[in-house]
N, C-alpha and C positions, 0 to 999 in steps of 0.2 A: 386670657380671660380675666385680666385684672389682678392676677397674683404673681408673686415672684417664683423663681425656680424651685423645684422640689428639693427638700432638705436631704442631705446625705448622713445626717446625725443618726447613729444607731438607736439612740433613745427615742427619737422621733418616729423611726420605723417601728419600734416595739409598741409605742403607744397607738400608732395607727393600726397595727395588726390587731391590737386588743379592741379598738373601736370597730373594726370590721367583724370581729367575732361577736360583738354585741349586736351589730346590725343583722346578722344572720338569724337572730332570735325572732325577728319580725317576718321572715319569709312565710308566705301563706296566710298572713294575718292582717296585713296593712294596706292591701290594694284598695284604691288605685294609687296610693302613695308609694314612694320608694321605701325600702327598708334601710334605715340610717342608724349609725352609731355615733356617739359623741363621748369623749373623755376630756375632763378638765384637769389640768396638771399645774401645780404651783410649787415653786422651789423644789422641783424634782419629785414631788409626791402627788399621786392621784388623789384629788379631793372629791370628785363626783363622776358618776357614769350615767348615761341615759341611752335609750334606744326607742325607736318609733313604737308607739303602743298600739294594741289591737284596734282595728278600725281606722288607723292612720293618724290619730291624735291621742295625746300630745306628741309633738315632734321630739326627736332625740335631743336637740339642743335645749328645748324647754324643760325636758325631764332632768337633764344634767344640771341646768341652772337652778331648778327648784331644789335639788338636793344640796347644791353648793351654798346657796344663799349669798350673803355678803362676802364670803370667802372667794367668790369668783373674780373679784376685782384684782387685776394684775395677772390673771392666770393665762395659760395657753389652752386653747380649745382645739382638739383633734376631731375633725368631722369627716365622715366618709363621703358626703355629697355636699356640694355647695349650699350654704344656708339660704333658705327661701327669702325672697325680697318682696313678695306680694301679700296683700291683706286677704286672708281667707277667713275661716271660722276662728282662727287665732292670729295674733299679730305676727309680722314677719320675724323669722328667727334671726336674720341679720341684725334687725333692730334690737331684739332682745339681748343679743351678745354685746352690742355696743352699749346699751343701757346698763348692762351688768359690769361694764368696765374691764373686759378682758384686754390683755395687751397684745396677744398674738393669736392668729388662727391658721392652722394647718389643715388643708382640705385635700382629699384624695382625688375627687372628680368634679368637674364642672357640670351643672345641671342644664340639659338642653331644652327644658321646658321653656317656651317663649316668655312666660311670666317671670322667669329667673334669668337664665342664659347670660351669666356674667354680672348681672346687676347686684347679686348678693355679695360677690367678692368686691365689686366696685364700691358698694356702700360701706363695707368694712374698711377698705383702704382709705376712703375719703374721711372716715372718722378717726384716722390716725393709727389704726390697728395694723400691725405687721401681718401681711398675708402671704402665705406660700401655698401653691397648689401643685397637684400632680404626684404627690407621694403615694406610692402603691396604687397608681391609677388603674393598671390592668386588673388587679384584684378587685378593686371597687367596681369597675365596669362589668366584670363577670358576675359579681354578686347581684347587681341591679340590672342585668341584661333585659329582664322582662319589662321593667319600667321604661328603660331606654327605648326598647322596640315599640312599646305602646305610644310613646311620644313621637318617635321619628318615622315609624312605619305603620302605625295604627293597627298593630296586632300584638298578641302576647308572645312571650317566649314559649316555644313548643318543645317539650321533652317527650320523646317516644320511649316508653317503657316496654321492654321485651323480656319474657321469661322463657328460655329455650333450652333445648338439648345442645350437645356439642355440635350436632349437624344442623342447627338452626331450625328445629321443629318445635311448634308450640302445642301440638296435639298428635295423637295417633291417627291412623286412617279412619277409625270409627268416630273420631272427634273427642276422645277422652283426653282431658288436659289437667285434671286435678288429681295429684299435684305433681307437676314436673319438678319444681324446686322444693326444698325442705322448709321446715318451720322458721329457722333463722332468716332465710331469704324473704319469706313472706312477711315476717315482722318488719324487716327493713323496707319492704315495699309500702307498708302502711306508714312508716315514718316519712317516706318520700311523698306520699299523698299529703301529709300534714304540712309540707313546705310549699304546696301549690294552692293557687286560688280556685282552680277548677280542674275537673278530671273528665275526660271525654271518652266515650265508646261509640261505636257504630250500632245501628239497629240490629244487625246480624249477631254481634257479640252479646248485646243485651238479651236477645232471645235465647241463644244457645247456652250462655254461661250464667244467666240470672244473677249478675253481679250486684252487690250492695253499694260499692263505690264509696265507702266511708272509712273512717280511721277507727280501728278497734284495738288501740293500745291503751293500757291503763293510764289515766290522767290526761290523755290527748283526745278523748272522744269529741270534745268541742272543736277540734281542729279539722273536722271533715270538710273537704272543699265542696263547692257547688258542683253538682252532677250535670253533665251535658251529654245528651243523646243525639247523635246525628242520624236522623231517620227520614229520608226523603220519601219513603213509601208508607209512612205511618203504620209500621208493623207492630209497634209496641202495644201490647194488650193493656187495657185499663185495669186489669187485675195484677199487673206486674208490680214487683216490689218497688221499682223506681217510680211508679205512679202512686202506689199506696202510701209510700213514706215521703211524698213530696212536701207534706206539711212539716216534716221533721228536719229535712235537709233540702236546701234550695235546689231545684231541679229545672233545667232548661232543655226544652225540646227544640232542635233546629231542623227545619224541614224546608221543602220547596215553597215558593210563593204561590203556587197554584194548588196547594193542598186543600182537601175538602174542608169547608168551613165548619160543618156540623161536627166532624171528628175533632177538629181543633178546639171547638167549644167544649167538648167533653173533657179533653185534656186540661183545659184551663179550669173547668169546674172542679177537677180533681186536685188542683193546686199547683199544676205545672205552669211555668212561664213558657210561652211559645214565641219563637222568632222565625220569620219566613224570609228566605233569601232566594234569589233567582238560581236556576239550575246552570251547570256549566255545559260545555259542548256535548258531553256524554249524557246529559239529562240528569245527572246526580247533583246533590247539593253542592254549590260552589264553595270550595274550602276557603278561599281567600275572603269571600264575603262573610262566611261563617266566623272566621277569626276576627274580622272587623267588627262584627256584632259583639263578640266577647270583649274586644278592646273598648267598645263604647260603653259596655256595662262595668268597666273598670278592671277587667281581668288583666293581670300582668304575667302570670305564670300558669301555663296549661300543661297538665300531664295527660298523655294519651295512652290508654290501655286497651285500645281497640284491637281487632283481629288483623289478619294479613291484608285484607282489602283496604281498610282504612290506613294502615301503615304504608302500603304501596302508593295510595293516592297522595298522601302527604309527602312522601319521598319524591314522587313524580313531579309534584308542584314545587319542590325545593322549599318546603315549609317546616322541615325538621331542623331544629337548632342543636339539640343535644340528644344523646342516647343514654339510657340507663339499662344496661344489658345484664340480666341475671342468667347465668349459665349453669346447668346441672350436668354432672359427669355421666350422662346417659346418651344413648344413640337410639333413634327411632327408625331412621331410614327414609328413602325417597318417597315412600307412599304416605308419609306423615304430612301434617299440615305445616306449610312454610310460615315463618315469621312475617314475611312480606310476600304478597302475591306478585305476579309479574308486573313490571312497569315499563316494558317496552324498550329496554336498552339493547343496542346493537354493538356499541363500541365501549371498551373499557374506560376511555377518557371521558365518557359521559356519566360514569358512575358517581353518585354522591360520595364524597370523601370525609372521613371523620378522624380526629386526632384523639388518642387515648389521653385522658386527663388523670385518671386514678383507677386503682383496682384494689380489691380486698376479698379475702375469703370469708364466707358466711357458712359455717358448718362444712358440708361437703361441696357447697356451691361457690360460685364466684360472681362478684358484682364488679362491673367495669363501667365507668362513666366516659363518654366520648363527646367531643365538641365538633361541630360542623366546620370544615375547612372551606372557606369561600374564596 
């Protein structure tokens, strides 16, 4: 893609890891843009840092160059994603790096956006800047998986969050579910929300649990994602908190395209955004179409906190990319509510497979992150 081979220099790797850490600060705040980090290094010393700012602008490179000023001349730029090459609301980052006089640019990952797709690296190289790409590429790809999926598959990254007992139950047979996990796990779940652009539940979960779907951590209240309710039968009452607070936190109702017009008018009047999509073969909201709607709105990272029916539907459609599993050291038994309803598997080789990425203890509970194996 216009760059040389990835560097094996330990200092290069250390600087790129630091740039990736900066990029993570933007998760949940920069959609539809990618979360990018940039570090400028000169004579072995970091002279400036930058990351994509809330709303997607300014870009990481522009932020770092602003802090560096004239000192950027002759520096090496470590950037987690290929600098953009197209004119948008701001000048192309590749051009800004050239005009700043950097001598070398180390990039983790090429940008598949058709407006970039190698052009940024080529522009840098044509300007006489030494360009190397592919350093910590896998880490950069995982970090911006949502952006990449939106560009290549027109859908966001889907993370299914589960809070279960050891035997995979999310509620007792009477439906009691508050609280399966303890306070530390619930706080971490709020932090997880803060790193996503949108959070989705089904209509049934909205009715049963009356969730607020916001971030209630001190200092992070403004990081609450867009709330998405998947409700093909329009069961959500107009008196529900998700409706009443639609003016405070963006809320999207996704329903079938044959939904009653008068009912939809009432939701819109209450401040909800409404999206209508065709039903699938079972008559429910088509999940792939629903995710495409979210992608069109700029969503790159979607957290799903729905019940067993929505979890099963997404797994059945092979639309779950990651799992965030909170497990409490409790047992409920077979008459409890399962984390995922049945999705019709007859053979083990048909089961969705996930790879454990990380795990940690949160009080008495355990959080494990898994990635889909495809």
